[in-house]
Backbone as a ProteinNet text record, in pm:
[ID]
protein_1_A
[PRIMARY]
MVYLKSESEIEKMRASAQLVSRTLAEVGKYIEPGVTTGKLDRIAEDYIQKHNARPAFKGYGPRNNPFPGTLCISVNEEVVHGIPGDRVLKEGDIVSVDCGVEMNGYFGDHAYTFAVGDCDEEVLNLLRITLESLYVGIEQAIHGNRIGDIGNSIQTHCENEGYGVVRDLVGHGLGKSLHEDPSVPNYGRKGSGERLRSGMTLAIEPMINMGSWKVKTLNDGWTIVTVDNSVSAHFEHDVVVREGKAEILSTFDYIAELSKNQDKVIHYG
[TERTIARY]
969.1	882.3	761.9	666.2	555.4	521.9	509.5	528.5	368.1	274.8	141.3	138.6	69.9	66.7	-47.9	2.4	-55.5	-151	-260.6	-395.8	-279.1	-167.9	-115.4	-9.3	26	98.7	31.4	-93.5	-193.2	-203.8	-255.6	-303.5	-160.3	-61.4	89.3	83.7	58.7	42	-82	-170.4	-278.5	-224.6	-175.8	-124.8	-30.9	56.7	137.7	67.9	-8.5	-107.4	-146	-231.1	-345.1	-260.1	-128.4	-25.8	3.6	37.3	42	-95.8	-203.9	-334.3	-346.7	-313.2	-317.5	-212.8	-90.3	-4.5	-41.8	-101.8	-144.3	-269.1	-329.1	-417.3	-354.4	-281	-211.6	-124.4	-55.2	0.7	-127.5	-212.5	-314.8	-350.7	-358.7	-411.4	-325	-206.7	-99.1	-115.8	-211.2	-154.6	-271	-177.6	-255.7	-170.8	-208.8	-96.5	7.4	102.4	228.6	300.8	261.3	342.3	439.9	558.7	692.2	664.5	696.5	700	776.9	908.5	977.7	910.6	820.5	740.4	654.3	631.6	513	611.4	716.2	793.5	841.9	865	877.6	777.8	667.4	540.7	524.5	529	494.2	623.9	746.1	841.5	868.7	776.7	767.1	640	565.3	459.2	458.9	519	579.8	659.4	757.6	825.8	768.2	725.8	587.2	531.8	500.1	413.8	525.8	637.1	715.6	749.8	766.7	786.6	874.3	920.4	1041.7	979.8	1008.3	975.3	1061.6	985.1	1034.7	1088.9	1095.7	1121	1279.4	1289.6	1419.8	1527.5	1625.5	1699.2	1715.1	1606.3	1596.3	1660	1711.9	1766.5	1902.5	1981.7	2116	2205.4	2327.3	2405.5	2462.1	2465.7	2534.7	2404.1	2291.3	2186.2	2052	2077.3	1964.9	1824.8	1706	1612	1615.8	1604	1644.3	1496.8	1395.6	1248.1	1203.5	1103.4	1025.1	908.3	852.9	756.7	792.4	726.3	784.1	638.4	679	602.5	615	507.2	502.7	371.7	425.9	338.9	324.3	175.6	149.6	186.9	336.5	355.2	449.2	481.5	545.2	479.7	519.3	412.3	423.5	564.7	551.5	754.9	786.5	929.8	978.1	850	954.8	1015.6	1132.3	1173	1121.5	1105.5	1067	1177.1	1103	1264.6	1187.1	1239.2	1189.7	1083.7	1010.2	908.1	751	720	627.6	489.2	370.2	241.7	166.1	129.2	13	-124	-197.1	-350.5	-330.5	-445.1	-458.4	-373.8	-227.2	-172.5	-254.6	-188.6	-234	-106.2	-104.8	39.5	-16.8	63.3	67	156.1	106.4	171.9	175.4	337.1	332.8	407.6	336.1	388.1	439.6	548.5	596.9	617.5	586.2	646.1	668.4	765.6	809.3	773.7	686	663.9	644.8	703.8	703.3	750.2	825.6	875.7	805.7	719.3	591.5	570.1	539.7	573.2	405.7	365.2	260.8	291.2	234.2	278.4	140.2	85.4	18.5	28.1	-89.3	-76	-214.3	-203.9	-316.4	-305.3	-382.7	-336.8	-438.9	-384.3	-458.5	-478	-572.4	-596.9	-562.4	-469.7	-432.7	-530.7	-627.2	-710.1	-802.2	-847.5	-897.4	-847.1	-914.2	-829.3	-936	-882	-942.4	-1028.5	-1191.3	-1260.9	-1190.7	-1131.6	-1048.3	-938.5	-908.6	-789.6	-843.1	-966.4	-1050.6	-1096.2	-1155.3	-1192.5	-1063.6	-942.9	-832.1	-859.6	-799.5	-830.6	-971.7	-1039.3	-1184.6	-1143.6	-1117.3	-1111	-983.3	-905.2	-758.9	-822.8	-887.9	-923.5	-1032.4	-1128.6	-1204.8	-1148	-1029.6	-951.4	-903.6	-858.3	-771.8	-882.9	-1024.7	-1128.3	-1203.8	-1215	-1194	-1136.6	-956.9	-880.7	-858.9	-887.4	-908.1	-1019.1	-1102.5	-1254.6	-1188.1	-1062.9	-1043.9	-933.9	-899.3	-788.6	-822.6	-895.3	-976.8	-914.9	-894.9	-853.6	-878	-821.2	-843	-837	-847.3	-797.5	-655.9	-624.6	-490.7	-445.2	-352.7	-261.1	-323.9	-305.6	-401.2	-509.3	-563.8	-732.4	-738.8	-651.1	-618.7	-623.3	-482.4	-425	-547.4	-588.9	-687.8	-788.2	-845.2	-971.7	-905.8	-818	-758.6	-756.1	-681.6	-652.3	-755.4	-868.1	-994.2	-1065	-1072.7	-1143.4	-1080.6	-941.1	-886.8	-877.3	-830.6	-816.8	-985.8	-1062.4	-1194.5	-1191.3	-1166.8	-1199	-1083.7	-1004.9	-904.7	-754.6	-738.2	-632.7	-484.3	-359	-254.5	-212.5	-215.2	-194	-46.7	31.3	188	240.8	292.6	382.5	476.9	579.3	738.1	726.7	568.3	607.9	457	501	384.7	376.6	256.1	218.3	307.4	274	408.6	332.8	425.8	388.1	430.4	396.9	436.8	441.1	491.5	535.2	610.2	727.5	831.5	915.3	912.1	998.3	905.6	967.1	897.6	789.6	907.8	888.7	887.4	790.2	785.3	731.4	755.2	678.8	518.1	432.5	452.3	433.7	495.4	470.3	341.3	262.3	108.3	97.1	104	55.2	-32.5	-66.8	-225.7	-266.5	-186.3	-218.7	-224.3	-312.2	-281.3	-395.1	-367.3	-484	-573.4	-674	-769.9	-727.7	-691.9	-670.3	-548.8	-424.3	-272.5	-235.8	-93.7	-13.7	-53.4	24.1	31.9	-117	-142.2	-269.3	-274.1	-393.6	-382.7	-463	-375	-409.7	-465.3	-535.4	-597.7	-423.8	-423.4	-302.2	-215.9	-184.4	-142.3	-149.5	-89	-65	-15	-85.6	-55.5	-55.6	30.2	6.3	-50	-172.3	-227	-233.6	-180	-133.5	-133.9	-231.3	-264.4	-194.9	-118.6	-65.4	-90.6	-171.7	-257.5	-219.1	-202.9	-176.8	-274.8	-316.6	-367.7	-365.6	-228.9	-174.1	-137.3	0.4	48.5	100	75.9	119.7	279.5	386	559.3	560.6	686.2	749.8	905.9	976.6	1083.8	1124.4	1274.5	1354.3	1413.8	1410.9	1493.4	1633.1	1692.5	1872.3	1904.2	1779.9	1824.8	1849.2	1771.5	1759.5	1621.9	1567	1426.6	1317.8	1318.5	1165.4	1148.6	1022.9	972.3	860.5	878.8	794.9	710.3	582.2	565.8	617.1	628.8	697.2	646.7	531.4	441.3	400.4	437.4	445.3	296	184	53	54.6	-19.1	-42.5	-41.2	-27.3	-47.9	-105.5	-196.2	-256.8	-200.1	-204.7	-170	-242.3	-328.1	-362.9	-321.7	-300	-233.3	-327.4	-351.6	-395.9	-347.8	-305	-271.8	-388.1	-353.2	-462.5	-448.1	-527.9	-519.2	-629.6	-539.2	-624	-732	-847.9	-937.2	-1007.9	-1100.5	-1178.5	-1335.3	-1361.2	-1496.6	-1476.6	-1400.1	-1377.8	-1247	-1191.5	-1039.1	-1062	-962.7	-980.2	-861.8	-899.6	-812.7	-775	-650	-572.9	-556.6	-529.9	-504.2	-678.3	-664.6	-768.4	-779.6	-921.4	-862.9	-980.4	-1049.4	-1134.8	-1072.5	-968.5	-902.4	-880.9	-816.8	-819.6	-974	-1088.4	-1207.8	-1246.7	-1192.2	-1252.8	-1165.7	-1101.2	-1015.5	-1114	-1080.1	-1213.6	-1213.7	-1093.4	-1084.8	-1048.1	-1050	-1015.3	-1073.2	-1203.1	-1282.6	-1259.5	-1258.3	-1240.5	-1123.6	-1026.4	-923.2	-921.7	-1040.1	-1042.4	-1093.2	-1090.5	-1168.7	-1220.2	-1356.6	-1420	-1443.1	-1456.9	-1519.8	-1629.7	-1726.1	-1850.9	-1973.4
-453.3	-535.3	-579.2	-605.2	-611.4	-753	-845.2	-999.4	-1018.4	-1099.2	-1146.7	-1274	-1294.6	-1391.3	-1510.4	-1625.4	-1726.5	-1764.7	-1867.5	-1867.9	-1952	-2049.6	-2108.4	-1981.3	-1911.9	-1792.7	-1690.8	-1653.2	-1576.1	-1631.7	-1802.3	-1848.7	-1833.6	-1846.3	-1811.5	-1685.2	-1604.2	-1456.9	-1430.9	-1516.5	-1457.1	-1550.9	-1658.6	-1684.4	-1588.7	-1539.4	-1445.5	-1331.5	-1241.4	-1148.2	-1204.8	-1283.9	-1312.5	-1323.6	-1368.5	-1388.8	-1251.8	-1138.7	-1045.5	-964.9	-1003.5	-990	-1019.5	-1107.3	-1176.8	-1117.9	-1093.1	-1033.2	-883.1	-832.6	-695	-700.2	-795.2	-816	-826	-925.3	-961	-851.4	-762.8	-647.2	-538.9	-543	-457.1	-460.4	-575.6	-625.1	-556.3	-525.5	-458	-322.1	-232.9	-114.8	3.1	35.7	115.3	226.6	313.5	437.8	363.3	387.7	327.3	204.1	180.8	47.6	123.7	66.3	107.2	40.7	128.4	55.9	-96.2	-47.4	-177.7	-295	-302.9	-395.6	-494.6	-362.4	-408.2	-476.3	-434.2	-519.5	-644.7	-639.3	-780.2	-891.7	-856.8	-933.7	-996.2	-910.6	-910.2	-1024.2	-991.3	-1095.6	-1231.5	-1207	-1374.5	-1427.1	-1364.9	-1403.8	-1460.3	-1391	-1440.5	-1564.3	-1539.2	-1679.1	-1798.2	-1804.5	-1914	-1984.3	-1899.9	-1926.1	-1955.1	-1988.2	-2016.6	-1955	-1805.7	-1707.9	-1601.5	-1539.2	-1409.1	-1258.2	-1191	-1060.2	-998.5	-968.4	-894.1	-765.9	-691.5	-573.2	-581.9	-648.4	-662	-684.7	-579.4	-593.6	-569.2	-485.6	-480.5	-314.8	-295.1	-170.9	-169.8	-40.9	-55.4	-136.2	-232.8	-261.8	-178.5	-45.9	22.7	88.5	49.9	89.4	39.8	-96.9	-162.3	-142.7	-171.9	-164.9	-242.7	-186.9	-272.2	-366.8	-327.6	-374.8	-482	-531.4	-614.1	-553.8	-425.3	-351.9	-221.5	-141.2	16.7	53.5	119	172	335.4	392.7	551.2	624.8	719.1	773.5	910.2	909.7	1078.1	1152.5	1261	1322.1	1214.1	1111.3	986.9	931.1	976.6	927.4	745.8	692.6	562.9	519.7	416	371.1	415.8	454.2	455.9	330.5	401.4	249.2	242	145.4	72.1	78.9	122.3	170.5	205.7	275.5	336.9	385.5	466.9	536.6	488.4	577.2	531.3	562.9	496.5	555.3	615.3	731.3	807.3	803.2	845	860.8	987.3	969.3	1033	1054.3	948.6	934.1	856.9	843.1	729.3	674.4	554.2	486.4	380.4	405.3	297.9	215	79.4	-35.7	-94.8	-94.3	-160.7	-303.5	-382.6	-530.7	-580.1	-673.1	-779.9	-887.4	-972.7	-1089.9	-1191.6	-1279.8	-1395.8	-1521.3	-1564.6	-1708.7	-1800.8	-1944.5	-2030.3	-1930.4	-1798.8	-1759.1	-1625.6	-1587.6	-1471.7	-1392.8	-1260.8	-1165.9	-1103.3	-1078.4	-1009.5	-878.7	-759.8	-631.4	-548.2	-519	-424.6	-341.9	-283.3	-161.3	-109.6	-65.6	-29.3	86.9	185.3	287.9	275.4	274.5	246.6	400.1	396	502.3	469.5	524	507.8	558.2	504.4	552.4	629.8	744.6	866	973.5	1001.3	1052.1	1149.2	1275.2	1411.7	1381.2	1398.3	1364	1374.8	1501.7	1533.8	1449.9	1407	1294.9	1179	1117.8	1018.5	1008.6	1167.7	1168.4	1132.2	1199.8	1150.3	990.1	914.9	791.2	728.8	764.1	723.9	756	885.5	930.9	855.4	820	751	618.5	539.5	404.2	404.4	492	477.8	508.5	588.4	627.8	525.3	432.2	280.1	186.3	173.8	88.6	174.6	329.2	377.8	342.8	352.9	294.3	185	67.1	-80.3	-105.8	26.3	-34.6	-12.8	81.4	118.5	24.7	-95.4	-167.9	-311.3	-281.1	-404	-384.5	-493.6	-504.6	-406.1	-362	-239.5	-121.8	-79	49.2	85.2	188.3	259	276.2	311.8	320.7	450.1	555.6	698	696.4	554.4	594	562.7	450.1	464.4	547.7	627.3	719.2	868.2	866.4	993.5	969.1	840.1	824.8	859.2	813.4	847.1	1009.5	1059.4	1182	1243.5	1245.6	1331.9	1303	1185	1142.3	1217.3	1241.6	1285.6	1452.7	1497.6	1635.2	1749.1	1625.8	1685	1706.3	1653.4	1673.3	1754.9	1834.6	1912.3	1886.6	1726.3	1687.8	1699.5	1635.7	1644.2	1486.4	1465.3	1322.8	1341.8	1261.6	1239.6	1207	1287.8	1249	1199.8	1205.1	1144.3	968.1	895.4	785.4	741.7	615	514.4	423.8	342.8	163.7	111.9	-12.2	-98.4	-231.9	-287.6	-407.8	-522.7	-623.9	-701.1	-869.6	-948.4	-1131.6	-1183.8	-1212.9	-1305.5	-1168.7	-1066.8	-934.7	-892.6	-810.4	-697.5	-576.4	-510.8	-432.7	-455.8	-475.5	-477.1	-377.4	-387.1	-299.3	-323.7	-229.3	-120.3	-21	85.7	186.9	219.6	258.3	272.9	390.7	541.4	675.9	695.8	775.7	766.9	908.5	967.9	1052.7	1073.7	1156.8	1106.5	1153.4	1152.8	1180.2	1054	1077.5	946.3	896	779.1	733.7	732.3	766.6	779.1	648.6	646.7	528.7	386.8	296	178	103.6	39.2	-66.1	-161.6	-161	-309.9	-370.8	-525	-638	-747.3	-841.4	-942.3	-1010.9	-1050.9	-1132.1	-1008.4	-866.3	-804.1	-788.2	-786.4	-800	-680.9	-584.9	-452.5	-444.6	-346.2	-320	-155.8	-111.1	3.2	54.8	166.6	231.1	389.4	436.7	565.6	610.8	716.2	805.9	940.1	998.5	1093.4	1189.4	1331.4	1410.4	1527.6	1530.3	1646.9	1789.8	1787.6	1935.6	1911.8	1975.1	1963.3	1829.7	1818.9	1707.7	1642.8	1760.4	1753	1673	1610.4	1525.4	1550	1496.4	1466.9	1390.3	1329.9	1200	1232	1187.4	1179.5	1164	1193.4	1156.6	1007.9	925.8	775.1	739.4	821.8	743.6	715.4	666.3	584.2	673.2	712.7	779.4	908.1	885.5	975.9	1039.1	1201.9	1264.2	1413.6	1464.5	1561.4	1670.1	1752.1	1901.2	1982.9	1984.5	2108.4	2036.9	1903.9	1841.3	1767.4	1839.7	1727.9	1597.3	1508.5	1401.3	1317.9	1213.4	1139.4	987.6	947.3	814.5	748.4	587.4	509.6	403.7	343.7	200.3	141	14.6	-72.5	-188.9	-221.3	-387.9	-450.4	-595.1	-647.6	-692.9	-633.5	-658.6	-723.7	-819.7	-894.8	-805.6	-761.9	-705.8	-792	-730.2	-914	-839.2	-928	-846.3	-820	-690.9	-634.7	-586.6	-681.2	-620.2	-687.4	-589.6	-625.8	-754.5	-817.4	-898.3	-852.4	-856.4	-839.9	-954.3	-959.2	-1056.6	-1059	-951.3	-922.1	-879	-907.9	-840.4	-787.1	-664.7	-628.4	-679.4	-793.6	-873.9	-873.9	-936.1	-971	-850.6	-762.3	-632.1	-600.8	-597.5	-564.9	-668.2	-781.9	-868.6	-860.1	-757.5	-758.5	-722.6	-796.8	-825.6	-700.1	-634.2	-523.1	-365.3	-241.1	-110.5	-139.3	-123.5	-138.4	19.3	90.4	229.2	278.3	192.8	211.7	155	85.4	-1.9	113.8	167.8	229.1	133.2	154.4	44.2	139.8	45.1	112.4	5.2	125.2	42.8	46.2
-1972.5	-2054.2	-1960.6	-1991.9	-1917	-1941.8	-1834.2	-1825.7	-1749.2	-1876.8	-1851.8	-1776	-1695.2	-1613.1	-1627.7	-1627.5	-1655.6	-1540.4	-1528	-1429.2	-1318.9	-1340.9	-1216.6	-1164.3	-1248.4	-1157.8	-1074.9	-1080.3	-1044	-929.2	-931.3	-779.2	-706.5	-746.2	-643.6	-597.7	-680.3	-659.1	-544.4	-539.7	-448.2	-344.3	-329.1	-198.3	-124.5	-178.2	-139.7	-87.1	-193.1	-108.4	-21.8	-22	106.3	230.6	199.7	365.4	390.1	303.9	314.2	393.2	338.3	409.9	577.2	585.2	721.6	817.1	734.7	839.8	875.2	779.7	815.9	935.5	910.8	1005.6	1174.3	1132.9	1292.2	1329.8	1248.4	1295.1	1349.9	1294.9	1329.2	1481.9	1550.3	1645.6	1739	1731.7	1836.1	1809.6	1708.3	1691.5	1800	1853.6	1990.6	2047.2	2096.3	2157.2	2258.6	2260.4	2332.5	2253.1	2162.9	2116.7	1985	1990.2	1891	1775.9	1666.3	1498.4	1510.2	1587.6	1631	1637.8	1732.9	1815.5	1699.2	1605	1508.6	1408	1383.3	1282.3	1309.8	1423.7	1478.6	1467	1507	1483.4	1336.2	1253.3	1119.7	1070.9	1102.3	1078	1126	1246.6	1314.3	1223.1	1183.1	1124.3	1010.2	924.4	792.9	781.4	862.5	850	918.9	996.3	1020.8	911.8	836.5	715.5	608.3	619.8	540.1	417.1	449.4	355.1	394.5	297.9	311	318.9	416.1	430.4	286.6	194.7	51.3	94.1	203.4	211.7	259	345.7	449.2	373.2	343.7	264.9	118.7	102.1	-24.3	-68.1	-171	-196	-258.6	-223	-247.8	-139.4	-196.9	-112.3	14.1	-19.7	66.2	193.5	157.5	192.8	201.4	266.3	248.8	339.2	321.7	371.6	510.8	619.5	750.3	836.4	752.1	839.8	748.9	811.9	732.7	683.5	753.2	716.6	700.2	587.6	603.3	672	806.4	888.2	879.9	820	810.7	893.7	976.3	1067.2	1027.1	1021	1012.8	892.4	908.7	801.7	702.6	742.4	661.7	569.7	403.8	306.6	308.3	288.7	266.2	304.7	296.8	359.9	511.5	571.2	720.4	758.5	855.8	898.1	1033.3	1062.8	1218.9	1296.8	1423.3	1535.9	1658.6	1751.8	1846.2	1862.6	1773	1742.7	1843.7	1922.1	1997.3	1929.2	1878.9	1852.5	1926	1893.3	2034.4	1953.5	2039.4	2043.5	1940	1821.9	1722.8	1613.5	1610	1476.7	1364.8	1269.9	1154.6	1123.4	1072.1	1029.3	940.9	820.5	711.6	713.5	695.8	703	589.5	538.4	402.3	402.7	349.8	399.2	217.1	202.3	108.7	146.9	87.5	95	-43.8	-9.9	-138.3	-87.2	-148.8	-111.1	-262.8	-262.3	-364.8	-509.4	-487.6	-635.2	-661.6	-578.8	-622.3	-493.3	-518.9	-441.8	-418.7	-293.1	-260.3	-164.3	-210.2	-169.2	-166.6	-34.9	-11	133.8	152.4	267.5	296.8	418.3	506.8	603	610.6	705	794.1	930.9	1060.6	1124.6	1184	1274.1	1428.9	1488.4	1634.1	1746.8	1811.3	1874.5	1858.3	1883.2	1832.3	1771.8	1651.6	1547.1	1508.5	1478.8	1410.8	1304.5	1288.1	1152.9	1046	1037.4	911.2	839.7	970.9	931.2	897.7	922.8	902.1	766.4	747.5	602.4	510.9	534.9	410.5	411	526.3	541.1	409.3	448.6	387.9	208	207.5	56.8	-14	65.4	-9.6	-24.9	82	47.4	-61.6	-48.1	-201.7	-318.9	-331.1	-461.4	-495.1	-387	-441.9	-510	-464.5	-555.9	-704	-683.9	-804.5	-891	-875.9	-934.6	-1011.1	-910.9	-956.8	-1065.8	-1048.5	-1145	-1271.3	-1281.8	-1417.6	-1508.9	-1421.3	-1445.6	-1479.5	-1632.1	-1702.1	-1857.7	-1932.1	-2020.6	-2157.6	-2232.4	-2288.1	-2270.9	-2150.2	-2075.7	-2097.4	-2046	-2031.6	-1873.3	-1903.5	-1766.2	-1684.7	-1783.5	-1718.4	-1702.1	-1747.9	-1678.5	-1510	-1460.9	-1354.2	-1276	-1340.4	-1231.6	-1233.8	-1355.5	-1382.5	-1293.8	-1224	-1157.3	-1039.5	-971.6	-857.1	-824	-889.7	-910.8	-915.9	-964.6	-972.8	-868.9	-792.8	-683.5	-565.2	-551.3	-467.5	-443.4	-558.9	-597.2	-577.4	-577.3	-556.5	-418.7	-318.2	-214.6	-128.6	-239.5	-176.2	-170.8	-153.8	-123.5	-238.8	-187.2	-289.9	-309.7	-447.1	-504.3	-539.6	-432	-456.8	-595.1	-651.2	-809.4	-794.3	-700	-721.5	-690.4	-634.1	-620.9	-668.8	-719.4	-795.6	-766.6	-804.4	-819	-912.6	-931.8	-983.2	-1040	-1162.5	-1184.1	-1056.3	-1040.7	-952.6	-1017.9	-958.8	-982.3	-941.6	-1035.2	-974	-886.9	-929.7	-873.7	-795.4	-712	-615.1	-717	-797.4	-883.6	-1012.4	-1110.6	-1241.1	-1321	-1474.5	-1528.1	-1523.4	-1561	-1571.4	-1437.8	-1457.7	-1320.2	-1352.4	-1222.3	-1180	-1136.5	-1203.4	-1130.2	-1068.1	-994.2	-920.4	-971.4	-1120.5	-1160.5	-1325.9	-1390.4	-1506.6	-1652.2	-1765.1	-1838.2	-1872.7	-1910.7	-1916.8	-2093.6	-2092.7	-2247.5	-2305.6	-2155	-2209.5	-2137.5	-2191.7	-2124.4	-2172.2	-2121.8	-2198.6	-2176	-2286.4	-2293.5	-2179	-2107.3	-2014	-2068.9	-2021.1	-2100.7	-1997.5	-1996	-1916.6	-1884.4	-1791.4	-1725	-1666.7	-1671.5	-1606.3	-1468.7	-1409.6	-1232.5	-1211.4	-1129.7	-1077.3	-926.9	-865.9	-739.9	-740.9	-695	-716.2	-581.3	-575.1	-415.7	-392.5	-418.3	-400.6	-243.5	-287.3	-164.4	-159.3	-55.9	-43.8	47.3	20.9	129	137.7	291.4	339	294.5	228.8	202.4	74.5	50.2	-92.6	-98.7	-263.3	-332.1	-314.8	-256.4	-258.7	-160.6	-155.3	-49.3	-84.4	-8.6	-3.9	75.6	58.6	136	246.1	392.3	485.2	452.9	573.3	562.6	557.7	589.1	615.9	500.2	395.4	241.7	201.8	316.5	272.3	329.3	420	460.8	398.2	334.7	254.9	325.7	344.5	416	309	403.8	297.6	325.5	229.3	238.3	341.3	368.7	432.6	607.3	613.6	732.6	753.3	636.6	643.7	680	721.6	727.8	599.5	568.6	436.1	469.6	384.5	354.8	272	284.9	196.7	211.2	84.4	75.4	-82.6	-43.6	-176.9	-176.8	-295.5	-313.5	-458.9	-452.3	-574.7	-647.7	-785.6	-889.5	-1020.4	-1044.3	-1169.2	-1330.4	-1408	-1503.4	-1586.3	-1594.3	-1645.4	-1728.4	-1831.3	-1908.1	-1810.4	-1832.3	-1760.6	-1627.8	-1522.9	-1419.1	-1348.3	-1295.3	-1214.6	-1119	-1093.2	-971.5	-878.2	-753.1	-633.8	-565.7	-575.8	-509.5	-346.7	-309.2	-146.7	-117.3	18	65.3	204.2	240.7	414.1	455.9	408.6	530	644.7	663.3	784.8	873.1	792.6	881.7	947	882.6	883.1	1034.6	1026.2	1133.3	1269.9	1302.1	1396.4	1543.3	1628.5	1731.4	1828.2	1829.4	1923	1842	1908.9	1848.5	1708.3	1671.3	1540.5	1527.2	1595.4	1538.2	1441.1	1468.8	1387.4	1252.9	1214.4	1083.1	993.8	878.1	794.3	689.4	681.2	568.8	440.5	339.8	229.5	141.1	123.1	82	201.4
[MASK]
+++++++++++++++++++++++++++++++++++++++++++++++++++++++++++++++++++++++++++++++++++++++++++++++++++++++++++++++++++++++++++++++++++++++++++++++++++++++++++++++++++++++++++++++++++++++++++++++++++++++++++++++++++++++++++++++++++++++++++++++++++++++++++++++++++++++++++++

């Protein structure tokens, strides 16, 4: 069931989304060759807790295998749900940092893929096109459109560049729960799927591969990787469906303001 949000609820969601935005930027300050993903995770957890919020991912999932980290940190061929730990980032890596918080009963959840030092131009192009596709999808998140309009626009933008659009993982509704209806695929047909209505709140998150769209899950039960070992990019925003133009609750502006290593920040527009 899709739950339409009131303006007061949207403001609470905005606060949660903005805390995620600031957390991603705080983590971004430390992304450089030689840092471990576990260190980045500890930085995020401390930052979130200092702002009177709860890491939404930590402990999420089945009782017999809950997610152990505050962040999903996915490097290179890892698409999403990478578990933070001893992995050391290297020059030329790309790293998706996905963060969720719960604050005042409402969730924020979004992601950014950083370049680590100097990356190959073809990898940077994947990041640019994936980021562009996020905003192309958001443009379709308006009252009266359908879910398929979002997915089709993302799919078309990325497949025109020869990239693989992941099918097995999708965006989702967001609010009092981390995952709500509806599902928001990054592929589909125009005019198909559920009709969008003002007040729907969505996490739109293209996951785009340099090669095949196919993925698999590793033995840890969480980490999802490309089947062909190609690199993958992931960007995510929290969005409110509105009349005429969608409203973005999260922001990458804090990331763009990073004072060092500006080359790791991919800009849109």
